[in-house]
PDB file of N, H, CA, C and O in Angstrom:
ATOM      1  N   UNK A   1      -3.621 -15.452   0.001  1.00  0.00           N
ATOM      2  CA  UNK A   1      -3.259 -17.115  -0.183  1.00  0.00           C
ATOM      3  C   UNK A   1      -3.701 -17.991  -0.775  1.00  0.00           C
ATOM      4  O   UNK A   1      -2.957 -18.882  -1.187  1.00  0.00           O
ATOM      5  N   UNK A   2      -5.884 -18.024  -1.144  1.00  0.00           N
ATOM      6  H   UNK A   2      -6.488 -17.301  -0.810  1.00  0.00           H
ATOM      7  CA  UNK A   2      -6.291 -19.368  -1.551  1.00  0.00           C
ATOM      8  C   UNK A   2      -5.874 -18.936  -2.902  1.00  0.00           C
ATOM      9  O   UNK A   2      -5.876 -19.913  -3.651  1.00  0.00           O
ATOM     10  N   UNK A   3      -5.519 -17.857  -3.497  1.00  0.00           N
ATOM     11  H   UNK A   3      -5.517 -17.063  -2.888  1.00  0.00           H
ATOM     12  CA  UNK A   3      -5.150 -18.264  -5.013  1.00  0.00           C
ATOM     13  C   UNK A   3      -6.157 -16.820  -5.593  1.00  0.00           C
ATOM     14  O   UNK A   3      -5.836 -16.279  -6.651  1.00  0.00           O
ATOM     15  N   UNK A   4      -7.205 -16.370  -4.889  1.00  0.00           N
ATOM     16  H   UNK A   4      -7.466 -16.810  -4.029  1.00  0.00           H
ATOM     17  CA  UNK A   4      -7.628 -15.152  -5.416  1.00  0.00           C
ATOM     18  C   UNK A   4      -7.308 -13.488  -5.318  1.00  0.00           C
ATOM     19  O   UNK A   4      -7.176 -12.752  -4.340  1.00  0.00           O
ATOM     20  N   UNK A   5      -7.264 -13.321  -6.276  1.00  0.00           N
ATOM     21  H   UNK A   5      -7.371 -13.919  -7.070  1.00  0.00           H
ATOM     22  CA  UNK A   5      -7.345 -12.072  -6.774  1.00  0.00           C
ATOM     23  C   UNK A   5      -8.243 -10.771  -6.761  1.00  0.00           C
ATOM     24  O   UNK A   5      -9.320 -10.757  -7.357  1.00  0.00           O
ATOM     25  N   UNK A   6      -7.736  -9.613  -6.021  1.00  0.00           N
ATOM     26  H   UNK A   6      -6.861  -9.625  -5.537  1.00  0.00           H
ATOM     27  CA  UNK A   6      -9.125  -8.822  -5.956  1.00  0.00           C
ATOM     28  C   UNK A   6      -8.167  -7.825  -6.118  1.00  0.00           C
ATOM     29  O   UNK A   6      -6.965  -7.784  -5.859  1.00  0.00           O
ATOM     30  N   UNK A   7      -9.303  -6.673  -6.819  1.00  0.00           N
ATOM     31  H   UNK A   7     -10.280  -6.706  -7.029  1.00  0.00           H
ATOM     32  CA  UNK A   7      -8.736  -5.185  -6.820  1.00  0.00           C
ATOM     33  C   UNK A   7      -9.539  -4.586  -5.591  1.00  0.00           C
ATOM     34  O   UNK A   7     -10.662  -4.788  -5.129  1.00  0.00           O
ATOM     35  N   UNK A   8      -8.408  -3.708  -5.242  1.00  0.00           N
ATOM     36  H   UNK A   8      -7.496  -3.543  -5.617  1.00  0.00           H
ATOM     37  CA  UNK A   8      -8.521  -3.394  -3.324  1.00  0.00           C
ATOM     38  C   UNK A   8      -8.832  -1.921  -4.221  1.00  0.00           C
ATOM     39  O   UNK A   8      -9.756  -1.230  -3.794  1.00  0.00           O
ATOM     40  N   UNK A   9      -8.420  -1.656  -4.893  1.00  0.00           N
ATOM     41  H   UNK A   9      -7.669  -2.218  -5.240  1.00  0.00           H
ATOM     42  CA  UNK A   9      -8.855  -0.246  -5.063  1.00  0.00           C
ATOM     43  C   UNK A   9      -8.148   0.484  -6.497  1.00  0.00           C
ATOM     44  O   UNK A   9      -7.242  -0.173  -7.009  1.00  0.00           O
ATOM     45  N   UNK A  10      -8.493   1.714  -7.116  1.00  0.00           N
ATOM     46  H   UNK A  10      -9.229   2.248  -6.700  1.00  0.00           H
ATOM     47  CA  UNK A  10      -7.705   2.492  -7.758  1.00  0.00           C
ATOM     48  C   UNK A  10      -7.381   3.960  -7.493  1.00  0.00           C
ATOM     49  O   UNK A  10      -8.384   4.659  -7.640  1.00  0.00           O
ATOM     50  N   UNK A  11      -6.504   4.505  -7.216  1.00  0.00           N
ATOM     51  H   UNK A  11      -5.690   3.938  -7.096  1.00  0.00           H
ATOM     52  CA  UNK A  11      -6.047   5.830  -6.436  1.00  0.00           C
ATOM     53  C   UNK A  11      -5.639   6.650  -7.572  1.00  0.00           C
ATOM     54  O   UNK A  11      -4.700   6.338  -8.305  1.00  0.00           O
ATOM     55  N   UNK A  12      -6.617   8.098  -7.769  1.00  0.00           N
ATOM     56  H   UNK A  12      -7.379   8.352  -7.174  1.00  0.00           H
ATOM     57  CA  UNK A  12      -5.897   9.020  -8.209  1.00  0.00           C
ATOM     58  C   UNK A  12      -5.313  10.494  -7.079  1.00  0.00           C
ATOM     59  O   UNK A  12      -5.964  11.029  -6.181  1.00  0.00           O
ATOM     60  N   UNK A  13      -4.170  10.763  -7.461  1.00  0.00           N
ATOM     61  H   UNK A  13      -3.642  10.328  -8.190  1.00  0.00           H
ATOM     62  CA  UNK A  13      -3.979  12.014  -6.557  1.00  0.00           C
ATOM     63  C   UNK A  13      -2.960  12.837  -7.171  1.00  0.00           C
ATOM     64  O   UNK A  13      -2.168  12.468  -8.037  1.00  0.00           O
ATOM     65  N   UNK A  14      -3.063  14.179  -6.559  1.00  0.00           N
ATOM     66  H   UNK A  14      -3.706  14.479  -5.855  1.00  0.00           H
ATOM     67  CA  UNK A  14      -2.362  15.285  -7.142  1.00  0.00           C
ATOM     68  C   UNK A  14      -0.808  14.791  -7.126  1.00  0.00           C
ATOM     69  O   UNK A  14      -0.039  15.256  -7.967  1.00  0.00           O
ATOM     70  N   UNK A  15      -0.453  14.058  -6.380  1.00  0.00           N
ATOM     71  H   UNK A  15      -1.078  13.680  -5.697  1.00  0.00           H
ATOM     72  CA  UNK A  15       1.309  14.191  -5.983  1.00  0.00           C
ATOM     73  C   UNK A  15       1.269  12.908  -5.605  1.00  0.00           C
ATOM     74  O   UNK A  15       0.232  12.305  -5.326  1.00  0.00           O
ATOM     75  N   UNK A  16       2.827  12.267  -5.572  1.00  0.00           N
ATOM     76  H   UNK A  16       3.669  12.757  -5.798  1.00  0.00           H
ATOM     77  CA  UNK A  16       3.233  11.083  -4.670  1.00  0.00           C
ATOM     78  C   UNK A  16       3.964  10.819  -3.385  1.00  0.00           C
ATOM     79  O   UNK A  16       4.793   9.996  -2.997  1.00  0.00           O
ATOM     80  N   UNK A  17       3.259  11.950  -2.831  1.00  0.00           N
ATOM     81  H   UNK A  17       2.585  12.619  -3.147  1.00  0.00           H
ATOM     82  CA  UNK A  17       3.583  12.062  -1.232  1.00  0.00           C
ATOM     83  C   UNK A  17       3.287  10.904  -0.486  1.00  0.00           C
ATOM     84  O   UNK A  17       2.541  10.013  -0.892  1.00  0.00           O
ATOM     85  N   UNK A  18       4.030  10.912   0.908  1.00  0.00           N
ATOM     86  H   UNK A  18       4.637  11.636   1.237  1.00  0.00           H
ATOM     87  CA  UNK A  18       3.706   9.797   1.678  1.00  0.00           C
ATOM     88  C   UNK A  18       2.360  10.226   2.448  1.00  0.00           C
ATOM     89  O   UNK A  18       1.763   9.316   3.023  1.00  0.00           O
ATOM     90  N   UNK A  19       1.996  11.113   2.493  1.00  0.00           N
ATOM     91  H   UNK A  19       2.482  11.852   2.027  1.00  0.00           H
ATOM     92  CA  UNK A  19       0.568  10.792   3.021  1.00  0.00           C
ATOM     93  C   UNK A  19      -0.515  10.409   1.820  1.00  0.00           C
ATOM     94  O   UNK A  19      -1.514   9.714   2.003  1.00  0.00           O
ATOM     95  N   UNK A  20      -0.116  11.006   0.553  1.00  0.00           N
ATOM     96  H   UNK A  20       0.695  11.571   0.405  1.00  0.00           H
ATOM     97  CA  UNK A  20      -0.920  10.038  -0.159  1.00  0.00           C
ATOM     98  C   UNK A  20      -0.926   8.550  -0.012  1.00  0.00           C
ATOM     99  O   UNK A  20      -2.001   7.959   0.097  1.00  0.00           O
ATOM    100  N   UNK A  21       0.281   7.875  -0.004  1.00  0.00           N
ATOM    101  H   UNK A  21       1.154   8.355  -0.093  1.00  0.00           H
ATOM    102  CA  UNK A  21       0.298   6.826   0.201  1.00  0.00           C
ATOM    103  C   UNK A  21      -0.006   6.405   1.623  1.00  0.00           C
ATOM    104  O   UNK A  21      -0.075   5.176   1.663  1.00  0.00           O
ATOM    105  N   UNK A  22      -0.178   6.871   2.610  1.00  0.00           N
ATOM    106  H   UNK A  22      -0.122   7.869   2.577  1.00  0.00           H
ATOM    107  CA  UNK A  22      -0.869   6.851   3.533  1.00  0.00           C
ATOM    108  C   UNK A  22      -2.424   6.949   3.690  1.00  0.00           C
ATOM    109  O   UNK A  22      -2.915   6.374   4.662  1.00  0.00           O
ATOM    110  N   UNK A  23      -3.081   7.487   3.002  1.00  0.00           N
ATOM    111  H   UNK A  23      -2.682   7.955   2.212  1.00  0.00           H
ATOM    112  CA  UNK A  23      -4.387   7.658   2.524  1.00  0.00           C
ATOM    113  C   UNK A  23      -4.781   6.696   2.382  1.00  0.00           C
ATOM    114  O   UNK A  23      -5.665   6.197   3.078  1.00  0.00           O
ATOM    115  N   UNK A  24      -4.003   5.962   1.054  1.00  0.00           N
ATOM    116  H   UNK A  24      -3.284   6.367   0.488  1.00  0.00           H
ATOM    117  CA  UNK A  24      -4.168   4.639   0.477  1.00  0.00           C
ATOM    118  C   UNK A  24      -4.148   3.485   1.349  1.00  0.00           C
ATOM    119  O   UNK A  24      -5.113   2.720   1.358  1.00  0.00           O
ATOM    120  N   UNK A  25      -3.011   3.264   2.175  1.00  0.00           N
ATOM    121  H   UNK A  25      -2.227   3.885   2.168  1.00  0.00           H
ATOM    122  CA  UNK A  25      -3.663   2.324   3.410  1.00  0.00           C
ATOM    123  C   UNK A  25      -4.644   2.383   4.273  1.00  0.00           C
ATOM    124  O   UNK A  25      -5.233   1.443   4.806  1.00  0.00           O
ATOM    125  N   UNK A  26      -4.861   3.874   4.442  1.00  0.00           N
ATOM    126  H   UNK A  26      -4.382   4.638   4.009  1.00  0.00           H
ATOM    127  CA  UNK A  26      -5.890   3.907   5.273  1.00  0.00           C
ATOM    128  C   UNK A  26      -7.502   3.340   4.693  1.00  0.00           C
ATOM    129  O   UNK A  26      -8.506   2.971   5.302  1.00  0.00           O
ATOM    130  N   UNK A  27      -7.279   3.436   3.692  1.00  0.00           N
ATOM    131  H   UNK A  27      -6.463   3.736   3.198  1.00  0.00           H
ATOM    132  CA  UNK A  27      -8.373   3.009   2.781  1.00  0.00           C
ATOM    133  C   UNK A  27      -8.584   1.552   2.891  1.00  0.00           C
ATOM    134  O   UNK A  27      -9.586   0.919   3.222  1.00  0.00           O
ATOM    135  N   UNK A  28      -7.414   1.175   2.540  1.00  0.00           N
ATOM    136  H   UNK A  28      -6.600   1.690   2.271  1.00  0.00           H
ATOM    137  CA  UNK A  28      -7.776  -0.398   2.731  1.00  0.00           C
ATOM    138  C   UNK A  28      -8.090  -1.322   3.690  1.00  0.00           C
ATOM    139  O   UNK A  28      -8.692  -2.396   3.698  1.00  0.00           O
ATOM    140  N   UNK A  29      -7.237  -0.271   4.926  1.00  0.00           N
ATOM    141  H   UNK A  29      -6.748   0.602   4.919  1.00  0.00           H
ATOM    142  CA  UNK A  29      -7.270  -0.885   6.559  1.00  0.00           C
ATOM    143  C   UNK A  29      -9.194  -0.633   6.671  1.00  0.00           C
ATOM    144  O   UNK A  29      -9.852  -1.494   7.257  1.00  0.00           O
ATOM    145  N   UNK A  30      -9.712   0.276   6.214  1.00  0.00           N
ATOM    146  H   UNK A  30      -9.178   0.975   5.738  1.00  0.00           H
ATOM    147  CA  UNK A  30     -11.224   0.253   6.308  1.00  0.00           C
ATOM    148  C   UNK A  30     -11.752  -0.562   5.881  1.00  0.00           C
ATOM    149  O   UNK A  30     -12.686  -0.942   6.587  1.00  0.00           O
ATOM    150  N   UNK A  31     -11.550  -1.351   4.530  1.00  0.00           N
ATOM    151  H   UNK A  31     -10.791  -1.042   3.956  1.00  0.00           H
ATOM    152  CA  UNK A  31     -11.897  -2.269   3.843  1.00  0.00           C
ATOM    153  C   UNK A  31     -11.409  -3.358   4.589  1.00  0.00           C
ATOM    154  O   UNK A  31     -11.726  -4.166   3.715  1.00  0.00           O
ATOM    155  N   UNK A  32     -10.985  -3.962   5.326  1.00  0.00           N
ATOM    156  H   UNK A  32     -10.728  -3.306   6.035  1.00  0.00           H
ATOM    157  CA  UNK A  32     -10.712  -5.164   6.275  1.00  0.00           C
ATOM    158  C   UNK A  32      -9.436  -5.943   6.334  1.00  0.00           C
ATOM    159  O   UNK A  32      -9.056  -6.965   6.905  1.00  0.00           O
ATOM    160  N   UNK A  33      -8.719  -4.700   5.189  1.00  0.00           N
ATOM    161  H   UNK A  33      -9.028  -3.870   4.724  1.00  0.00           H
ATOM    162  CA  UNK A  33      -7.295  -5.523   4.763  1.00  0.00           C
ATOM    163  C   UNK A  33      -5.969  -5.436   6.380  1.00  0.00           C
ATOM    164  O   UNK A  33      -5.590  -4.445   7.004  1.00  0.00           O
ATOM    165  N   UNK A  34      -5.659  -6.721   6.540  1.00  0.00           N
ATOM    166  H   UNK A  34      -5.967  -7.526   6.033  1.00  0.00           H
ATOM    167  CA  UNK A  34      -4.985  -6.209   7.699  1.00  0.00           C
ATOM    168  C   UNK A  34      -3.595  -6.525   7.380  1.00  0.00           C
ATOM    169  O   UNK A  34      -2.784  -5.932   8.090  1.00  0.00           O
ATOM    170  N   UNK A  35      -3.095  -7.333   6.464  1.00  0.00           N
ATOM    171  H   UNK A  35      -3.754  -7.816   5.887  1.00  0.00           H
ATOM    172  CA  UNK A  35      -1.559  -7.174   6.516  1.00  0.00           C
ATOM    173  C   UNK A  35      -1.573  -6.842   5.039  1.00  0.00           C
ATOM    174  O   UNK A  35      -2.684  -6.516   4.620  1.00  0.00           O
ATOM    175  N   UNK A  36      -0.221  -6.856   3.829  1.00  0.00           N
ATOM    176  H   UNK A  36       0.682  -7.121   4.169  1.00  0.00           H
ATOM    177  CA  UNK A  36       0.117  -7.082   3.057  1.00  0.00           C
ATOM    178  C   UNK A  36       1.694  -7.705   2.120  1.00  0.00           C
ATOM    179  O   UNK A  36       2.872  -7.354   2.055  1.00  0.00           O
ATOM    180  N   UNK A  37       1.020  -8.557   1.651  1.00  0.00           N
ATOM    181  H   UNK A  37       0.063  -8.843   1.704  1.00  0.00           H
ATOM    182  CA  UNK A  37       2.287  -9.697   1.315  1.00  0.00           C
ATOM    183  C   UNK A  37       2.954  -8.769   0.215  1.00  0.00           C
ATOM    184  O   UNK A  37       4.031  -8.281   0.559  1.00  0.00           O
ATOM    185  N   UNK A  38       2.547  -8.484  -0.900  1.00  0.00           N
ATOM    186  H   UNK A  38       1.672  -8.880  -1.179  1.00  0.00           H
ATOM    187  CA  UNK A  38       3.026  -7.782  -1.895  1.00  0.00           C
ATOM    188  C   UNK A  38       2.328  -6.580  -2.508  1.00  0.00           C
ATOM    189  O   UNK A  38       1.347  -6.641  -3.250  1.00  0.00           O
ATOM    190  N   UNK A  39       2.989  -5.421  -2.087  1.00  0.00           N
ATOM    191  H   UNK A  39       3.786  -5.372  -1.485  1.00  0.00           H
ATOM    192  CA  UNK A  39       2.950  -4.439  -2.991  1.00  0.00           C
ATOM    193  C   UNK A  39       3.488  -3.271  -4.088  1.00  0.00           C
ATOM    194  O   UNK A  39       4.271  -2.340  -3.894  1.00  0.00           O
ATOM    195  N   UNK A  40       2.893  -3.606  -5.104  1.00  0.00           N
ATOM    196  H   UNK A  40       2.257  -4.362  -5.262  1.00  0.00           H
ATOM    197  CA  UNK A  40       3.184  -3.208  -6.408  1.00  0.00           C
ATOM    198  C   UNK A  40       2.854  -1.493  -7.179  1.00  0.00           C
ATOM    199  O   UNK A  40       1.866  -1.085  -7.790  1.00  0.00           O
ATOM    200  N   UNK A  41       3.621  -1.089  -6.963  1.00  0.00           N
ATOM    201  H   UNK A  41       4.424  -1.421  -6.466  1.00  0.00           H
ATOM    202  CA  UNK A  41       3.116   0.283  -7.147  1.00  0.00           C
ATOM    203  C   UNK A  41       4.047   1.441  -8.966  1.00  0.00           C
ATOM    204  O   UNK A  41       5.207   1.090  -9.180  1.00  0.00           O
ATOM    205  N   UNK A  42       3.808   1.920  -9.389  1.00  0.00           N
ATOM    206  H   UNK A  42       2.865   2.205  -9.216  1.00  0.00           H
ATOM    207  CA  UNK A  42       4.301   2.859 -10.367  1.00  0.00           C
ATOM    208  C   UNK A  42       4.840   4.104  -9.660  1.00  0.00           C
ATOM    209  O   UNK A  42       4.111   4.582  -8.791  1.00  0.00           O
ATOM    210  N   UNK A  43       5.930   4.656  -9.891  1.00  0.00           N
ATOM    211  H   UNK A  43       6.522   4.267 -10.597  1.00  0.00           H
ATOM    212  CA  UNK A  43       6.128   5.581  -9.526  1.00  0.00           C
ATOM    213  C   UNK A  43       6.228   6.820  -7.987  1.00  0.00           C
ATOM    214  O   UNK A  43       6.858   7.862  -7.805  1.00  0.00           O
ATOM    215  N   UNK A  44       5.402   6.139  -7.265  1.00  0.00           N
ATOM    216  H   UNK A  44       4.890   5.293  -7.413  1.00  0.00           H
ATOM    217  CA  UNK A  44       5.152   5.935  -5.895  1.00  0.00           C
ATOM    218  C   UNK A  44       6.144   6.118  -5.285  1.00  0.00           C
ATOM    219  O   UNK A  44       6.391   5.159  -4.555  1.00  0.00           O
ATOM    220  N   UNK A  45       7.135   7.220  -5.205  1.00  0.00           N
ATOM    221  H   UNK A  45       6.934   7.999  -5.799  1.00  0.00           H
ATOM    222  CA  UNK A  45       8.605   7.059  -4.673  1.00  0.00           C
ATOM    223  C   UNK A  45       8.787   6.984  -3.187  1.00  0.00           C
ATOM    224  O   UNK A  45       9.608   6.319  -2.555  1.00  0.00           O
ATOM    225  N   UNK A  46       7.666   7.965  -2.668  1.00  0.00           N
ATOM    226  H   UNK A  46       6.998   8.505  -3.181  1.00  0.00           H
ATOM    227  CA  UNK A  46       7.477   7.860  -1.358  1.00  0.00           C
ATOM    228  C   UNK A  46       6.669   6.776  -0.788  1.00  0.00           C
ATOM    229  O   UNK A  46       6.460   7.163   0.362  1.00  0.00           O
ATOM    230  N   UNK A  47       6.101   5.647  -0.936  1.00  0.00           N
ATOM    231  H   UNK A  47       6.271   5.332  -1.870  1.00  0.00           H
ATOM    232  CA  UNK A  47       4.828   4.739  -0.911  1.00  0.00           C
ATOM    233  C   UNK A  47       5.925   3.866   0.249  1.00  0.00           C
ATOM    234  O   UNK A  47       5.367   3.654   1.326  1.00  0.00           O
ATOM    235  N   UNK A  48       6.901   3.520   0.187  1.00  0.00           N
ATOM    236  H   UNK A  48       7.354   3.692  -0.688  1.00  0.00           H
ATOM    237  CA  UNK A  48       7.647   2.708   0.973  1.00  0.00           C
ATOM    238  C   UNK A  48       7.704   3.261   2.380  1.00  0.00           C
ATOM    239  O   UNK A  48       7.663   2.496   3.343  1.00  0.00           O
ATOM    240  N   UNK A  49       7.810   4.718   2.539  1.00  0.00           N
ATOM    241  H   UNK A  49       7.843   5.340   1.757  1.00  0.00           H
ATOM    242  CA  UNK A  49       7.275   5.344   4.017  1.00  0.00           C
ATOM    243  C   UNK A  49       5.797   5.050   4.585  1.00  0.00           C
ATOM    244  O   UNK A  49       5.793   4.341   5.592  1.00  0.00           O
ATOM    245  N   UNK A  50       5.131   5.274   4.334  1.00  0.00           N
ATOM    246  H   UNK A  50       5.135   5.850   3.516  1.00  0.00           H
ATOM    247  CA  UNK A  50       4.246   4.491   4.897  1.00  0.00           C
ATOM    248  C   UNK A  50       3.583   2.985   5.068  1.00  0.00           C
ATOM    249  O   UNK A  50       2.838   2.412   5.864  1.00  0.00           O
ATOM    250  N   UNK A  51       4.240   2.711   3.946  1.00  0.00           N
ATOM    251  H   UNK A  51       4.845   3.176   3.299  1.00  0.00           H
ATOM    252  CA  UNK A  51       4.197   0.977   3.778  1.00  0.00           C
ATOM    253  C   UNK A  51       4.660   0.526   5.069  1.00  0.00           C
ATOM    254  O   UNK A  51       4.024  -0.128   5.895  1.00  0.00           O
ATOM    255  N   UNK A  52       6.041   1.026   5.159  1.00  0.00           N
ATOM    256  H   UNK A  52       6.559   1.558   4.488  1.00  0.00           H
ATOM    257  CA  UNK A  52       6.572   0.099   6.604  1.00  0.00           C
ATOM    258  C   UNK A  52       6.213   0.354   7.916  1.00  0.00           C
ATOM    259  O   UNK A  52       6.722  -0.247   8.862  1.00  0.00           O
ATOM    260  N   UNK A  53       5.316   1.260   8.035  1.00  0.00           N
ATOM    261  H   UNK A  53       4.903   1.748   7.266  1.00  0.00           H
ATOM    262  CA  UNK A  53       4.549   2.094   9.205  1.00  0.00           C
ATOM    263  C   UNK A  53       3.583   1.046   9.409  1.00  0.00           C
ATOM    264  O   UNK A  53       3.500   0.358  10.426  1.00  0.00           O
ATOM    265  N   UNK A  54       2.435   0.917   7.789  1.00  0.00           N
ATOM    266  H   UNK A  54       2.503   1.477   6.963  1.00  0.00           H
ATOM    267  CA  UNK A  54       1.679  -0.347   8.055  1.00  0.00           C
ATOM    268  C   UNK A  54       2.217  -1.283   8.591  1.00  0.00           C
ATOM    269  O   UNK A  54       1.834  -1.593   9.719  1.00  0.00           O
ATOM    270  N   UNK A  55       3.121  -1.922   8.044  1.00  0.00           N
ATOM    271  H   UNK A  55       3.432  -1.670   7.127  1.00  0.00           H
ATOM    272  CA  UNK A  55       2.877  -3.327   8.164  1.00  0.00           C
ATOM    273  C   UNK A  55       4.794  -3.694   8.795  1.00  0.00           C
ATOM    274  O   UNK A  55       5.653  -4.341   8.195  1.00  0.00           O
ATOM    275  N   UNK A  56       4.883  -3.117   9.910  1.00  0.00           N
ATOM    276  H   UNK A  56       4.186  -2.592  10.397  1.00  0.00           H
ATOM    277  CA  UNK A  56       6.117  -2.881  10.430  1.00  0.00           C
ATOM    278  C   UNK A  56       6.993  -4.542  10.303  1.00  0.00           C
ATOM    279  O   UNK A  56       8.201  -4.735  10.440  1.00  0.00           O
ATOM    280  N   UNK A  57       6.194  -5.298  10.080  1.00  0.00           N
ATOM    281  H   UNK A  57       5.212  -5.140   9.968  1.00  0.00           H
ATOM    282  CA  UNK A  57       6.889  -6.916  10.465  1.00  0.00           C
ATOM    283  C   UNK A  57       7.709  -7.395   9.374  1.00  0.00           C
ATOM    284  O   UNK A  57       8.610  -8.230   9.453  1.00  0.00           O
ATOM    285  N   UNK A  58       7.206  -6.630   8.099  1.00  0.00           N
ATOM    286  H   UNK A  58       6.475  -5.951   8.035  1.00  0.00           H
ATOM    287  CA  UNK A  58       7.661  -6.959   6.867  1.00  0.00           C
ATOM    288  C   UNK A  58       8.667  -6.150   6.111  1.00  0.00           C
ATOM    289  O   UNK A  58       8.645  -4.928   6.254  1.00  0.00           O
ATOM    290  N   UNK A  59       9.655  -6.778   5.221  1.00  0.00           N
ATOM    291  H   UNK A  59       9.673  -7.771   5.105  1.00  0.00           H
ATOM    292  CA  UNK A  59      10.547  -6.113   4.692  1.00  0.00           C
ATOM    293  C   UNK A  59      10.810  -5.977   3.171  1.00  0.00           C
ATOM    294  O   UNK A  59      10.938  -6.956   2.436  1.00  0.00           O
ATOM    295  N   UNK A  60      10.897  -4.382   2.656  1.00  0.00           N
ATOM    296  H   UNK A  60      10.794  -3.587   3.254  1.00  0.00           H
ATOM    297  CA  UNK A  60      10.175  -4.070   1.367  1.00  0.00           C
ATOM    298  C   UNK A  60      11.311  -4.087   0.578  1.00  0.00           C
ATOM    299  O   UNK A  60      12.444  -3.858   1.003  1.00  0.00           O
ATOM    300  N   UNK A  61      11.056  -4.324  -0.436  1.00  0.00           N
ATOM    301  H   UNK A  61      10.136  -4.510  -0.781  1.00  0.00           H
ATOM    302  CA  UNK A  61      12.113  -4.323  -1.586  1.00  0.00           C
ATOM    303  C   UNK A  61      11.525  -2.630  -2.882  1.00  0.00           C
ATOM    304  O   UNK A  61      10.485  -2.771  -3.527  1.00  0.00           O
ATOM    305  N   UNK A  62      12.232  -1.466  -3.005  1.00  0.00           N
ATOM    306  H   UNK A  62      13.077  -1.352  -2.482  1.00  0.00           H
ATOM    307  CA  UNK A  62      12.020  -1.202  -3.856  1.00  0.00           C
ATOM    308  C   UNK A  62      12.762  -0.650  -4.789  1.00  0.00           C
ATOM    309  O   UNK A  62      13.171   0.501  -4.936  1.00  0.00           O
ATOM    310  N   UNK A  63      12.967  -2.251  -5.804  1.00  0.00           N
ATOM    311  H   UNK A  63      12.635  -3.187  -5.684  1.00  0.00           H
ATOM    312  CA  UNK A  63      13.456  -2.514  -6.620  1.00  0.00           C
ATOM    313  C   UNK A  63      12.517  -2.992  -7.632  1.00  0.00           C
ATOM    314  O   UNK A  63      12.932  -3.369  -8.729  1.00  0.00           O
TER     315      UNK A  63
END
């Protein structure tokens, strides 16, 4: 919100499962991330499932 951009992590996994997405979100949470305004991912088709559980008040578009 203050205009600062940070790379919070680079993650490599064997597959693009919801479990892998959840592990990414748990890692971010341990870093102190409390909310996600924008999530931009390439090819993680299962990522919206754990993202909706992690931030239930937000609405996400998968386009």
